[in-house]
C-alpha positions in Angstrom: -23.9 -7.3 -12.0 -22.9 -10.2 -11.2 -24.9 -13.7 -12.6 -26.5 -15.9 -9.9 -26.3 -19.3 -9.3 -27.8 -21.5 -6.9 -25.3 -24.0 -5.9 -28.5 -26.8 -5.0 -29.9 -26.3 -8.6 -26.8 -27.0 -10.4 -25.8 -30.3 -11.5 -22.3 -32.0 -11.6 -21.7 -30.9 -15.2 -23.1 -27.1 -14.5 -20.4 -26.5 -11.7 -18.0 -28.6 -13.6 -18.8 -25.6 -16.4 -18.3 -23.0 -14.1 -15.5 -24.0 -12.1 -13.5 -24.0 -15.4 -11.9 -21.1 -17.1 -9.2 -19.9 -19.3 -9.5 -22.7 -21.7 -8.4 -23.0 -25.3 -10.8 -25.6 -26.7 -9.5 -24.2 -30.7 -6.4 -24.6 -30.0 -5.4 -20.7 -31.5 -3.4 -19.9 -28.5 -1.6 -22.8 -28.8 -1.0 -22.3 -32.5 0.1 -18.5 -31.9 2.1 -19.3 -29.5 3.8 -22.0 -30.8 4.6 -19.8 -33.8 6.2 -17.0 -31.4 8.1 -19.4 -30.0 9.6 -20.7 -33.2 10.7 -17.4 -34.2 12.5 -16.6 -31.4 13.7 -19.9 -31.4 15.3 -19.5 -34.9 15.5 -15.6 -35.4 17.0 -14.7 -31.5 17.2 -10.5 -31.2 15.6 -9.7 -34.3 12.7 -11.6 -33.9 12.5 -10.4 -30.4 12.6 -6.7 -31.7 10.3 -7.0 -34.4 7.3 -8.7 -32.0 8.2 -5.5 -29.1 7.4 -3.2 -32.2 4.2 -5.4 -33.5 2.7 -6.1 -29.7 4.2 -3.4 -27.4 4.6 -0.6 -30.6 7.9 -0.3 -29.4 10.8 0.3 -31.9 13.4 -0.9 -29.3 17.4 -0.3 -30.8 18.6 -2.1 -27.6 16.8 -4.6 -25.9 18.0 -4.3 -21.9 18.7 -1.5 -19.4 21.7 -1.3 -17.6 22.5 -0.1 -14.0 23.1 3.7 -15.0 19.8 3.3 -16.8 17.8 1.6 -13.7 19.7 4.4 -11.2 18.4 7.4 -13.0 14.8 6.0 -14.1 14.7 5.0 -10.0 15.7 8.6 -9.0 12.2 9.6 -10.4 9.9 8.3 -7.8 9.3 9.9 -4.5 10.7 9.1 -1.0 7.5 8.3 0.5 6.9 5.8 -2.7 10.9 4.6 -2.3 9.4 4.1 1.6 6.8 2.1 0.4 8.5 -0.4 -1.9 11.2 -0.7 1.3 8.4 -2.0 3.6 6.9 -4.4 0.9 10.9 -5.8 0.6 11.3 -5.6 4.4 8.3 -7.8 4.8 8.4 -9.9 2.1 12.2 -10.8 2.8 11.6 -11.2 6.6 8.5 -13.7 5.7 10.4 -15.9 3.0 13.9 -15.9 5.2 12.0 -18.2 7.8 11.3 -21.2 5.0 15.2 -21.7 4.7 15.9 -24.3 6.9 19.0 -27.0 7.3 17.2 -30.7 7.6 18.8 -33.1 10.0 20.9 -36.1 9.6 18.6 -38.8 10.2 20.1 -42.5 11.0 17.7 -44.9 9.1 19.7 -48.3 10.9 22.7 -48.0 12.5 25.7 -47.5 10.2 23.5 -45.7 7.8 22.9 -42.3 7.5 20.6 -39.8 4.6 20.1 -36.8 4.6 19.2 -33.5 2.3 20.8 -30.4 1.3 19.6 -27.3 0.0 21.2 -25.9 -3.2 20.5 -23.1 -5.2 19.0 -23.4 -8.7 21.8 -21.5 -11.0 19.9 -19.4 -13.3 16.6 -18.5 -12.9 13.9 -16.1 -15.2 11.7 -13.8 -13.5 8.9 -12.8 -16.2 7.3 -9.4 -14.2 4.1 -8.1 -16.8 3.8 -5.0 -18.2 0.2 -4.8 -19.6 -2.9 -2.6 -18.8 -0.8 -2.4 -15.1 2.6 -2.7 -14.3 3.3 -4.4 -11.3 6.8 -3.3 -9.3 5.6 -5.7 -6.4 5.6 -9.2 -8.7 9.4 -8.4 -9.2 9.6 -8.0 -5.0 7.6 -11.4 -5.1 9.8 -13.5 -7.5 13.4 -11.6 -6.8 13.1 -11.7 -3.1 13.0 -15.4 -2.3 15.4 -15.9 -5.7 18.0 -13.9 -3.8 17.4 -15.4 -0.4 17.6 -18.7 -2.1 21.2 -17.7 -3.7 20.5 -18.0 -7.3 23.7 -17.1 -8.7 22.1 -15.6 -12.0 18.6 -13.7 -12.1 17.4 -13.0 -15.7 14.2 -10.3 -15.5 12.3 -9.5 -18.8 9.5 -7.0 -18.7 7.7 -5.6 -21.5 9.0 -1.7 -22.6 6.2 1.2 -21.3 5.6 3.6 -24.2 9.1 5.8 -23.4 11.1 2.2 -24.3 11.9 1.9 -21.0 10.7 0.7 -17.6 8.8 3.1 -14.8 10.7 3.9 -11.7 8.7 1.5 -9.1 10.0 -1.2 -11.2 13.3 0.5 -11.3 13.6 1.2 -7.7 12.9 -2.7 -6.9 15.5 -3.2 -9.0 18.6 -1.6 -7.1 16.3 -3.3 -4.0 17.2 -6.5 -4.8 20.8 -5.8 -6.4 19.7 -6.2 -10.0 21.8 -4.8 -12.6 20.2 -5.2 -15.9 16.5 -5.7 -17.4 15.5 -7.0 -20.6 12.7 -5.0 -22.4 10.7 -8.2 -24.0 7.3 -9.1 -22.9 4.9 -11.5 -23.5 5.1 -15.5 -24.8 8.5 -13.9 -26.6 10.0 -13.2 -23.3 9.2 -16.8 -22.1 11.0 -18.1 -25.5 14.0 -16.1 -24.7 14.6 -17.3 -21.4 13.8 -20.7 -22.0 16.1 -20.8 -25.5 18.4 -18.2 -24.8 19.1 -15.6 -27.7 22.2 -13.2 -28.5 21.2 -11.1 -25.6 19.0 -12.9 -22.9 20.4 -15.8 -21.3 19.4 -19.0 -21.1 18.0 -20.4 -17.7 17.0 -23.4 -15.9 13.7 -22.2 -15.0 11.0 -19.7 -15.7 8.9 -17.5 -13.0 6.1 -15.4 -13.0 2.5 -14.9 -13.6 1.1 -13.5 -16.8 -1.6 -13.3 -19.6 -3.0 -16.5 -21.0 -0.6 -16.4 -23.9 2.2 -15.7 -21.2 0.7 -19.2 -19.4 0.5 -21.3 -22.3 4.1 -20.2 -23.5 5.5 -21.8 -20.3 3.6 -24.9 -20.5 4.5 -25.5 -24.3 8.3 -24.8 -23.6 8.4 -26.9 -20.4 7.6 -29.5 -22.7 9.8 -29.0 -25.5 13.2 -27.8 -23.7 15.4 -28.4 -21.0 13.7 -25.5 -18.4 11.3 -25.8 -15.7 8.3 -23.1 -14.5 7.2 -22.4 -11.4 3.2 -23.2 -11.9 0.3 -22.4 -14.2 0.3 -18.9 -13.2 -2.4 -17.0 -15.9 -5.4 -14.6 -15.1 -5.9 -13.9 -11.9 -9.2 -14.7 -9.7 -10.8 -14.3 -6.3 -13.3 -16.6 -4.5 -15.0 -14.6 -1.6 -17.2 -16.6 0.7 -19.7 -14.0 2.7 -22.4 -14.6 5.2 -24.6 -12.6 7.1 -21.9 -11.3 9.2 -20.0 -10.3 5.7 -19.7 -6.1 5.2 -21.3 -5.8 1.7 -18.8 -2.5 0.8 -15.7 -5.0 1.9 -16.9 -7.8 -1.1 -17.7 -5.4 -3.3 -14.1 -4.0 -2.7 -12.3 -7.0 -2.7 -14.3 -8.6 -5.7 -13.6 -5.1 -7.9 -9.7 -5.2 -6.7 -9.5 -8.5 -8.3 -11.7 -6.9 -11.4 -9.5 -4.4 -12.1 -6.5 -6.6 -13.0 -7.9 -7.1 -16.5 -10.8 -8.4 -18.4 -10.1 -11.6 -18.4 -9.9 -11.9 -14.7 -12.4 -13.9 -12.6 -14.4 -12.5 -9.6 -16.7 -14.9 -7.7 -18.9 -14.5 -4.7 -20.4 -17.2 -2.7 -22.7 -15.9 -0.4 -25.5 -17.4 1.8 -28.6 -15.6 0.7 -29.7 -13.8 -1.7 -29.8 -10.9 -0.1 -25.9 -10.3 0.4 -25.9 -11.2 -3.3 -27.9 -7.9 -3.7 -26.4 -5.7 -1.3 -23.2 -6.9 -3.0 -24.4 -5.9 -6.5 -26.1 -2.5 -5.3 -21.9 -1.7 -3.7 -20.3 -2.8 -6.9 -22.4 -0.6 -8.9 -21.5 2.2 -6.5 -17.8 1.5 -6.1 -17.5 0.8 -9.7 -18.4 4.0 -11.0 -15.9 6.4 -9.5 -12.5 3.5 -10.2 -10.5 4.8 -12.9 -9.9 1.3 -14.5 -13.8 0.9 -14.0 -14.4 -0.2 -17.9 -12.0 -3.1 -17.2 -13.3 -4.0 -14.4 -16.7 -4.2 -15.8 -15.4 -6.7 -18.5 -14.3 -8.6 -16.2 -17.5 -8.6 -13.8 -19.4 -10.1 -16.8 -17.0 -13.3 -16.9 -17.5 -13.0 -13.5 -20.8 -14.6 -10.9 -22.1 -14.8 -7.7 -23.0 -18.5 -6.3 -26.2 -18.6 -3.2 -25.6 -21.8 -0.9 -27.0 -22.4 1.8 -24.4 -22.5 4.4 -20.9 -22.0 5.0 -19.9 -25.8 4.2 -21.3 -25.7 0.9 -19.7 -22.7 0.2 -16.2 -24.5 0.8 -17.6 -27.5 -0.6 -17.7 -25.1 -3.9 -14.5 -23.1 -3.0 -12.5 -26.8 -3.2 -14.0 -27.3 -6.5 -13.3 -24.3 -7.7 -9.6 -23.8 -6.0 -9.3 -20.5 -6.5 -5.8 -18.6 -6.6 -7.4 -16.3 -3.9 -9.9 -17.2 -1.0 -11.6 -14.8 1.0 -13.6 -15.6 4.1 -15.6 -12.2 4.7 -17.5 -14.6 8.1 -16.7 -14.3 11.7 -16.6 -18.1 11.6 -13.5 -18.3 9.6 -11.4 -20.0 12.1 -13.9 -22.8 12.3 -13.3 -23.1 8.3 -9.8 -23.7 8.1 -9.7 -27.4 8.6 -12.1 -27.5 5.6 -9.7 -25.8 3.1 -8.4 -27.9 1.0 -7.6 -26.3 -2.5 -6.6 -22.2 -2.4 -3.7 -20.6 -3.5 -3.4 -17.9 -0.7 -6.4 -17.5 2.3 -7.2 -13.8 3.5 -8.9 -14.7 6.9 -11.9 -12.7 8.4 -13.6 -8.9 7.5 -10.3 -6.5 7.9 -7.5 -8.9 5.7 -8.3 -7.8 1.8 -6.5 -9.5 -0.6 -4.6 -6.1 -1.6 -2.3 -6.4 1.8 -1.3 -10.0 0.4 -0.9 -8.6 -3.0 1.6 -6.1 -2.0 3.1 -5.9 1.6 1.8 -8.2 4.1 4.9 -10.3 3.2 3.4 -13.5 1.6 3.8 -14.0 -1.8 1.6 -13.3 -4.4 2.7 -15.6 -7.3 0.2 -18.3 -6.9 -1.7 -20.8 -9.1 -4.7 -20.1 -11.3 -7.2 -21.5 -13.4 -7.9 -24.8 -10.5 -4.4 -25.5 -10.4 -4.7 -24.8 -6.6 -5.8 -28.2 -6.5 -2.0 -29.6 -7.1 0.8 -26.3 -7.0 1.4 -24.1 -3.9 2.2 -20.3 -4.6 6.0 -19.6 -5.0 8.3 -19.6 -2.1 11.9 -20.4 -1.3 11.8 -23.9 -2.0 10.4 -22.9 -5.8 14.3 -21.5 -6.2 15.7 -24.2 -5.0 17.1 -28.0 -5.3 17.0 -30.3 -2.6 19.6 -32.6 -2.9 19.3 -36.3 -0.9 23.4 -37.3 0.4 23.9 -41.0 2.4 26.6 -42.5 4.0 27.3 -46.1 5.1 29.6 -47.3 7.6 31.5 -51.0 7.9 28.9 -51.2 10.9 26.2 -50.0 8.5 26.7 -52.6 5.8 26.8 -55.2 8.1 23.6 -53.9 9.1 21.8 -53.1 6.1 23.9 -55.2 3.2 21.7 -58.4 3.5 18.5 -57.0 3.0 19.5 -55.2 -0.2 20.8 -58.8 -1.5 17.6 -60.4 -0.6 15.7 -57.5 -2.4 18.0 -57.3 -5.2 17.9 -60.8 -5.6 14.2 -61.2 -5.8 13.9 -58.9 -8.8 16.6 -60.7 -10.7 19.0 -57.6 -10.8 22.4 -59.7 -9.8 24.7 -56.5 -10.3 23.1 -54.6 -7.7 23.5 -57.5 -5.3 27.3 -57.8 -6.0 27.4 -54.2 -5.5 26.6 -54.8 -2.0 28.4 -58.7 -1.7 31.8 -57.2 -3.2 32.2 -54.9 0.3 31.6 -57.5 2.6 
């Protein structure tokens, strides 16, 4: 099952290699994605239809579904399924609503007032993956904060199912979010379409959403080529579980497999305080893997995963912070004492009864998170991701008298006399 390593026997180079993931050393992914982006940029909708046929094996006459189509598809799911999506929507909305706060006006000197005001990003693009697992939860995670922020235009792209449509779960989420159109485009071509715009798909100001290595690379490329920003690098998913003698091996194995079943390029890492824990988790992995419908996919992910033996929880957090996981689970009674030591993680799940699955779906926190070590410098998606904060200032006559000489002196020492004069002329 999981390959084993001992933290104390590893060199700095070994750790560097183990914490690196989803690299593109030969630039094969970058080259392929660049070609797709160029083709979409030049040929627009026709390119999208051809690429959908090539990669998704679906021939589309029309690249989108409208309100009537969405309502019909949403009606195909059961009331229990609708209710589950509604509860998730409500919890996500409740958590994210608390993030939108008005900042106070600050008087830095008498008569000098400075403040910031929030403005929504006007046009945002949401990418909803649809490969081996269709993710309506991702639509809620992106659509809810976009709605709370007040974005005027929300463009949604997701690859079509074999029917040439979307499933009823995604459709019902679109109704909850009051989004009346979805574009049936996936992969790097969807990112290119939202970045440049086509005859059918509007150009957006910022692109959101997780995806495979091709989607992640496309987001990185378009950000450097065209006037569009991205939420973060959010590629193949990953989890790191810290476990000590208080952990339940069955719980740990379940959490690792929950991550592994996402896709063959996912990674599940166990950091345990003894070899015995690793062995017991490996035994549980085999038991649970045997009955999983997506066992083949999970098994491929486990081959790219590993277990790390450490001497204590302090060492476990040391390794975790170097890895900078998208998801960090602390399966230990001592989780409270570890919180101050966590410096790099996308989202953290505390204790034995808090599985990642809760955050993935319905606890309220966002599951669109930085991967591949980017948790060292990026946060997960929030309402802040969908807004700009514009600074304002106002200076009264009294304020000009207080601050004027300071600005004049600073402008003069930098040799910028027009800057000085802009103050002096007002005195």
